[in-house]
Short mmCIF file of the C-alpha atoms (twelve columns), coordinates in Angstrom:
data_MODEL
# 
_entry.id   MODEL 
# 
loop_
_atom_site.group_PDB 
_atom_site.id 
_atom_site.type_symbol 
_atom_site.label_atom_id 
_atom_site.label_alt_id 
_atom_site.label_comp_id 
_atom_site.label_asym_id 
_atom_site.label_seq_id 
_atom_site.Cartn_x 
_atom_site.Cartn_y 
_atom_site.Cartn_z 
_atom_site.pdbx_PDB_model_num 
ATOM 1   C CA . MET A 1   -17.165 7.873  3.719   1 
ATOM 2   C CA . ALA A 2   -17.108 6.976  0.039   1 
ATOM 3   C CA . ALA A 3   -17.243 3.367  -1.101  1 
ATOM 4   C CA . PRO A 4   -14.463 1.910  -3.275  1 
ATOM 5   C CA . TYR A 5   -15.060 2.764  -6.924  1 
ATOM 6   C CA . THR A 6   -15.450 0.410  -9.845  1 
ATOM 7   C CA . VAL A 7   -15.736 1.378  -13.495 1 
ATOM 8   C CA . THR A 8   -19.470 0.608  -13.257 1 
ATOM 9   C CA . SER A 9   -20.037 2.830  -10.206 1 
ATOM 10  C CA . LEU A 10  -17.971 5.643  -11.731 1 
ATOM 11  C CA . LYS A 11  -19.992 5.438  -14.947 1 
ATOM 12  C CA . ALA A 12  -23.276 5.541  -13.011 1 
ATOM 13  C CA . GLU A 13  -22.225 8.542  -10.933 1 
ATOM 14  C CA . LEU A 14  -20.911 10.450 -13.952 1 
ATOM 15  C CA . ASN A 15  -24.115 9.732  -15.926 1 
ATOM 16  C CA . GLU A 16  -26.213 10.892 -12.979 1 
ATOM 17  C CA . LYS A 17  -24.414 14.255 -13.118 1 
ATOM 18  C CA . GLY A 18  -24.744 14.548 -16.890 1 
ATOM 19  C CA . TRP A 19  -21.156 13.523 -17.662 1 
ATOM 20  C CA . ARG A 20  -19.899 10.409 -19.374 1 
ATOM 21  C CA . LEU A 21  -17.238 7.826  -18.715 1 
ATOM 22  C CA . THR A 22  -14.605 8.579  -21.324 1 
ATOM 23  C CA . PRO A 23  -11.848 6.084  -22.139 1 
ATOM 24  C CA . GLN A 24  -9.381  8.547  -20.542 1 
ATOM 25  C CA . ARG A 25  -11.305 8.638  -17.253 1 
ATOM 26  C CA . GLU A 26  -11.540 4.853  -17.217 1 
ATOM 27  C CA . THR A 27  -7.797  4.510  -17.875 1 
ATOM 28  C CA . ILE A 28  -6.930  6.953  -15.086 1 
ATOM 29  C CA . LEU A 29  -9.220  5.143  -12.620 1 
ATOM 30  C CA . GLN A 30  -7.588  1.819  -13.524 1 
ATOM 31  C CA . VAL A 31  -4.095  3.239  -12.916 1 
ATOM 32  C CA . PHE A 32  -5.081  4.269  -9.388  1 
ATOM 33  C CA . GLN A 33  -6.854  0.963  -8.737  1 
ATOM 34  C CA . ASN A 34  -3.656  -0.897 -9.697  1 
ATOM 35  C CA . LEU A 35  -1.308  1.422  -7.806  1 
ATOM 36  C CA . SER A 36  0.365   -0.301 -4.878  1 
ATOM 37  C CA . LYS A 37  -0.556  0.860  -1.399  1 
ATOM 38  C CA . GLY A 38  1.562   3.814  -0.272  1 
ATOM 39  C CA . ASN A 39  2.150   5.207  -3.761  1 
ATOM 40  C CA . HIS A 40  0.942   8.685  -4.658  1 
ATOM 41  C CA . LEU A 41  0.966   10.199 -8.136  1 
ATOM 42  C CA . SER A 42  1.131   13.803 -9.251  1 
ATOM 43  C CA . ALA A 43  -0.466  14.802 -12.556 1 
ATOM 44  C CA . GLU A 44  3.006   14.815 -14.111 1 
ATOM 45  C CA . ASP A 45  3.818   11.372 -12.680 1 
ATOM 46  C CA . LEU A 46  0.569   10.013 -14.113 1 
ATOM 47  C CA . TYR A 47  1.220   11.647 -17.492 1 
ATOM 48  C CA . ASN A 48  4.723   10.120 -17.689 1 
ATOM 49  C CA . LEU A 49  3.452   6.699  -16.597 1 
ATOM 50  C CA . LEU A 50  0.682   6.706  -19.211 1 
ATOM 51  C CA . GLU A 51  2.991   8.036  -21.921 1 
ATOM 52  C CA . GLY A 52  5.422   5.207  -21.126 1 
ATOM 53  C CA . GLU A 53  2.567   2.724  -21.642 1 
ATOM 54  C CA . GLY A 54  1.693   4.261  -25.004 1 
ATOM 55  C CA . GLU A 55  -1.471  6.032  -23.771 1 
ATOM 56  C CA . ALA A 56  -2.031  9.411  -25.446 1 
ATOM 57  C CA . ILE A 57  -3.799  11.450 -22.752 1 
ATOM 58  C CA . SER A 58  -2.942  15.137 -22.599 1 
ATOM 59  C CA . LEU A 59  -1.657  16.678 -19.383 1 
ATOM 60  C CA . SER A 60  -4.631  19.087 -19.318 1 
ATOM 61  C CA . THR A 61  -7.073  16.141 -19.511 1 
ATOM 62  C CA . ILE A 62  -5.189  14.470 -16.666 1 
ATOM 63  C CA . TYR A 63  -5.420  17.618 -14.502 1 
ATOM 64  C CA . ARG A 64  -9.161  17.983 -15.179 1 
ATOM 65  C CA . THR A 65  -9.836  14.290 -14.510 1 
ATOM 66  C CA . LEU A 66  -7.837  14.247 -11.262 1 
ATOM 67  C CA . LYS A 67  -9.686  17.333 -10.020 1 
ATOM 68  C CA . LEU A 68  -13.066 15.804 -10.960 1 
ATOM 69  C CA . MET A 69  -12.277 12.455 -9.304  1 
ATOM 70  C CA . ALA A 70  -11.068 14.225 -6.153  1 
ATOM 71  C CA . ARG A 71  -14.293 16.297 -6.001  1 
ATOM 72  C CA . MET A 72  -16.310 13.089 -6.414  1 
ATOM 73  C CA . GLY A 73  -14.423 11.458 -3.523  1 
ATOM 74  C CA . ILE A 74  -12.816 8.776  -5.696  1 
ATOM 75  C CA . LEU A 75  -9.307  10.140 -5.162  1 
ATOM 76  C CA . ARG A 76  -7.690  11.792 -2.171  1 
ATOM 77  C CA . GLU A 77  -5.870  15.008 -3.021  1 
ATOM 78  C CA . LEU A 78  -2.679  15.320 -0.994  1 
ATOM 79  C CA . GLU A 79  -0.460  18.334 -0.377  1 
ATOM 80  C CA . LEU A 80  2.935   16.714 0.015   1 
ATOM 81  C CA . ALA A 81  6.293   18.399 0.545   1 
ATOM 82  C CA . GLU A 82  7.161   18.762 -3.137  1 
ATOM 83  C CA . GLY A 83  4.882   21.795 -3.495  1 
ATOM 84  C CA . HIS A 84  2.359   20.233 -5.873  1 
ATOM 85  C CA . LYS A 85  -0.608  17.939 -5.399  1 
ATOM 86  C CA . HIS A 86  -0.449  14.173 -5.380  1 
ATOM 87  C CA . TYR A 87  -3.357  11.765 -5.584  1 
ATOM 88  C CA . GLU A 88  -4.212  8.312  -4.326  1 
ATOM 89  C CA . LEU A 89  -7.323  6.154  -4.410  1 
ATOM 90  C CA . ASN A 90  -9.709  7.012  -1.579  1 
ATOM 91  C CA . GLN A 91  -10.006 3.696  0.262   1 
ATOM 92  C CA . PRO A 92  -12.047 4.013  3.471   1 
ATOM 93  C CA . ALA A 93  -10.932 0.531  4.560   1 
ATOM 94  C CA . TYR A 94  -7.320  1.790  4.508   1 
ATOM 95  C CA . HIS A 95  -7.735  5.151  6.187   1 
ATOM 96  C CA . HIS A 96  -4.330  6.688  6.857   1 
ATOM 97  C CA . HIS A 97  -2.371  9.888  7.337   1 
ATOM 98  C CA . HIS A 98  1.037   11.160 6.196   1 
ATOM 99  C CA . LEU A 99  4.271   12.155 7.931   1 
ATOM 100 C CA . ILE A 100 6.488   14.061 5.488   1 
ATOM 101 C CA . CYS A 101 10.097  15.171 5.761   1 
ATOM 102 C CA . VAL A 102 10.284  18.735 4.427   1 
ATOM 103 C CA . ARG A 103 13.969  18.301 3.476   1 
ATOM 104 C CA . CYS A 104 14.098  14.993 1.548   1 
ATOM 105 C CA . ASN A 105 10.331  14.502 0.927   1 
ATOM 106 C CA . LYS A 106 10.329  11.028 2.504   1 
ATOM 107 C CA . THR A 107 6.693   10.187 3.245   1 
ATOM 108 C CA . ILE A 108 5.492   7.692  5.827   1 
ATOM 109 C CA . GLU A 109 1.875   6.585  6.037   1 
ATOM 110 C CA . PHE A 110 0.384   5.882  9.449   1 
ATOM 111 C CA . LYS A 111 -3.002  4.930  10.839  1 
ATOM 112 C CA . SER A 112 -4.766  6.682  13.702  1 
ATOM 113 C CA . ASP A 113 -8.341  5.804  14.552  1 
ATOM 114 C CA . SER A 114 -8.513  8.704  17.033  1 
ATOM 115 C CA . ILE A 115 -8.034  11.274 14.228  1 
ATOM 116 C CA . LEU A 116 -10.812 9.666  12.189  1 
ATOM 117 C CA . LYS A 117 -13.088 9.553  15.260  1 
ATOM 118 C CA . VAL A 118 -12.611 13.295 15.807  1 
ATOM 119 C CA . GLY A 119 -13.449 13.920 12.134  1 
ATOM 120 C CA . VAL A 120 -16.574 11.758 12.277  1 
ATOM 121 C CA . LYS A 121 -17.751 13.305 15.552  1 
ATOM 122 C CA . THR A 122 -17.174 16.872 14.353  1 
ATOM 123 C CA . THR A 123 -18.916 16.407 10.997  1 
ATOM 124 C CA . GLN A 124 -21.894 14.680 12.607  1 
ATOM 125 C CA . LYS A 125 -22.204 17.407 15.244  1 
ATOM 126 C CA . GLU A 126 -22.232 20.104 12.544  1 
ATOM 127 C CA . GLY A 127 -24.531 18.166 10.187  1 
ATOM 128 C CA . TYR A 128 -21.866 17.619 7.524   1 
ATOM 129 C CA . HIS A 129 -21.303 14.477 5.443   1 
ATOM 130 C CA . LEU A 130 -17.702 13.258 5.841   1 
ATOM 131 C CA . LEU A 131 -15.903 12.579 2.555   1 
ATOM 132 C CA . ASP A 132 -12.358 12.318 3.857   1 
ATOM 133 C CA . CYS A 133 -10.346 13.011 6.983   1 
ATOM 134 C CA . GLN A 134 -6.580  13.284 6.714   1 
ATOM 135 C CA . LEU A 135 -3.735  14.654 8.762   1 
ATOM 136 C CA . THR A 136 -0.452  15.644 7.155   1 
ATOM 137 C CA . ILE A 137 2.471   16.247 9.482   1 
ATOM 138 C CA . HIS A 138 5.446   18.174 8.103   1 
ATOM 139 C CA . ALA A 139 8.668   17.459 9.970   1 
ATOM 140 C CA . VAL A 140 12.378  16.704 9.528   1 
ATOM 141 C CA . CYS A 141 13.366  13.028 9.457   1 
ATOM 142 C CA . PRO A 142 16.243  11.641 11.564  1 
ATOM 143 C CA . ALA A 143 18.587  11.312 8.551   1 
ATOM 144 C CA . CYS A 144 18.100  14.964 7.610   1 
ATOM 145 C CA . GLN A 145 18.509  16.029 11.227  1 
ATOM 146 C CA . ARG A 146 21.923  14.318 11.231  1 
ATOM 147 C CA . SER A 147 23.022  15.935 7.965   1 
ATOM 148 C CA . LEU A 148 25.400  18.870 8.052   1 
ATOM 149 C CA . LEU A 149 23.081  21.241 6.184   1 
ATOM 150 C CA . PRO A 150 21.027  23.579 8.380   1 
ATOM 151 C CA . ILE A 151 17.250  23.297 8.335   1 
# 
């Protein structure tokens, strides 16, 4: 599993691949490092947050940077109920999964060592290197079950 990223380690890895650490990439990494546990950002959320802080980073640069950081294992790419991708910092020490209500989009994070163990065992057996292991459960929460609207 990937180690937590610092600006220095990101710069080294980018340089190794022939890329450079741009101010935009550094800013985006810092946003995710400062994001409170349990928060996930879409590209649009990140764009609006940065725009509100006076940062002028285009939405296309944000999309490209998020995709790059997810491929590098720095960010986890999540398919949540809203129909578009969200991202969070990949923190192996806080390995977790998501339970999502498909009606109201409420998301609960939970830990399960048994899911991670299956991922580790399977990747080792097949000779793969594990970057991430996540389970996303789509369900209907109790509040939505009680509502009058049909599922």
